[in-house]
N, C-alpha and C positions, 0 to 999 in steps of 0.2 A: 100095671098096665092100664088100669082103669083111669088113672090120673092122666095118662098120656092120651087116652081116648077122649077124656073129658075136655082136654085142650084141643082136640081135633087132630091129634097126631096118630098116624097109623104106623106102628113099630115095624112090621115087616116091610112096608113101603119105604119107611125111613132107612132101614138097613139096606134094602135094595138100591135106593137112590145113593146112599153113601158108598156102597160097593161100586156102583156105576161111576160115581164121581171120582173115586180113587183110581179106577181102571182108566178113566178118561185122563186124569192128571198124569198117570204113569205113561200112557200112550203119547200124550202131548209132549211130555218131558223127553221121552225117548226118541220120538220120531220128528218132533217139530221144534221144541225149545233148544235142545242141544245143537242141531244143525244150524238153527238161526243164530244162536249165540256164537257158534264156530264161525259162521259167515260174518257176523258183526265183528268178531275179534280179528279175523283176517283182514276185513275192510279197515279196521282201526289201525292194524299194522301197516297196511299199504298207505294209508293216509299219513301215518307217522313217518314212514320212509319217504314219501313224497315231500312232506314238510321239511325233513332233514335235507333232502336233495335240494329243495328250493332255498333253504338257508345257505347251503354250501354254494349254490349257484349265485345267490345274492352276495355272499362274501367274495366269491371270485369276481363278480361284476364290480364290486366296490374296489377290489384290488386292481382290476384292469382299469377302472376309471382313474384311480390314483396314479397308476403307472402311465396312463395316457397323459394325465395332467403334468406329470414330471417330464415326460418326453417333450410335450408341447412347450414347457418352460425352457427346457434345454435348447430346443430348436429356436425359440424366441431369442435366447441369449446369443446363440451362435449367429443367427441372422443379424442381430444388432451389431455384433462384433464385425461381421462381414461388411455391413453398411458403413461402420466407422472406418474400417480398413480402406474401403473403396473411396470414402471421403478423403482420407489421408493420401492415398495414391493420386486421387484427382488433384489435390492441392500440390503434391510434389510435381506432377506432370505440368500443372499450370505454372508453378514457379520455374520449372526447368524451361518451359516454352517462353516464359517472360525473360529469363536470363539469356536464352538463345536469341530471342528477338532483340534484346538490348545489345548483345554482342554484335549481331548483324548490323544493327543501327550504328553502333560505334565504328564498325568497319566501313560502312557507307560514308559516315561523316569524315573518317580519316582519309578515305580515298578522295572525297570531295575537296577536303582541305589541301591534300597533296596536289590535286589537279588545279585547284585555284592558285596554289603557290607557284606551280609550273607556269600557269597562264599569266600570273602576275610578273614572274621573272621574264617570260617571253615578251610581255607587253613592255616592261621596263627596258629590256634589251632593244626592242624595236624602237622605243622612244629615244633611247640614247643614240642609236644609229641615225635616226632621222635628225635628231638635234645636232649630232656630230656633222652630218652632211650640211645642215644649215649653218653651223658655226664655221665649217671649213669654207663654205661658199662666201659667208660674210667676211671671213678673214681674208679670203682671196680678193674680194672686192676692196677691202680696206687696204690691203697691201698693194693692190693694183696689179697683180700678176695672176695669171691663171696657173693652176697647178696641174701637173700631169696626173694620170690615174694612180701611179705607184705612190707618189707623195700623199695624194689625197687618201688612198686606202690606208697608208700607214698612220696618218693622223686620226682617221675614224677609228681604227683598231685601238690606238692608244687611248682615245677618249672613251670608248665603250668599256675598256678594261678598268677605267677609273683612274688612270694615271694622268690624264689631261694631256693636251697637245703640247709638243715641244717644237718650237719653231727654231731651227738652227740656221 
């Protein structure tokens, strides 16, 4: 003991401090360290669960993003197909309208030609009658006799039919 006293160590005080320290360590461990460790473990578990949920949400978000991208691509393809169909329908309608317009134009031209042909025939017929009248008048003057209306009408009719006049 003397050696300890020579070093300045008081053995009963050292034992007393050691016992106090051990009691303090026991009390701290029992009432402070274990609850703090338990709280830290619980908190670590909650953080781990939160991280797992966040990873799951992130995976779901990635899947939802991929699904949205696929749906968007599908909608794009469908809209492109609809646009192409609309273009084809437009071309068919345009072609049909062009054909209908062409048919209507052909009908108009055919009616105009028929009307022109009728007018030409009417004009030719009128010219033949007038010419026949002139020819009959000239023939009457050349013959020197006047013709009655019946003979005159007969000569004009024969001339207009293309047979030519017959003077009997």
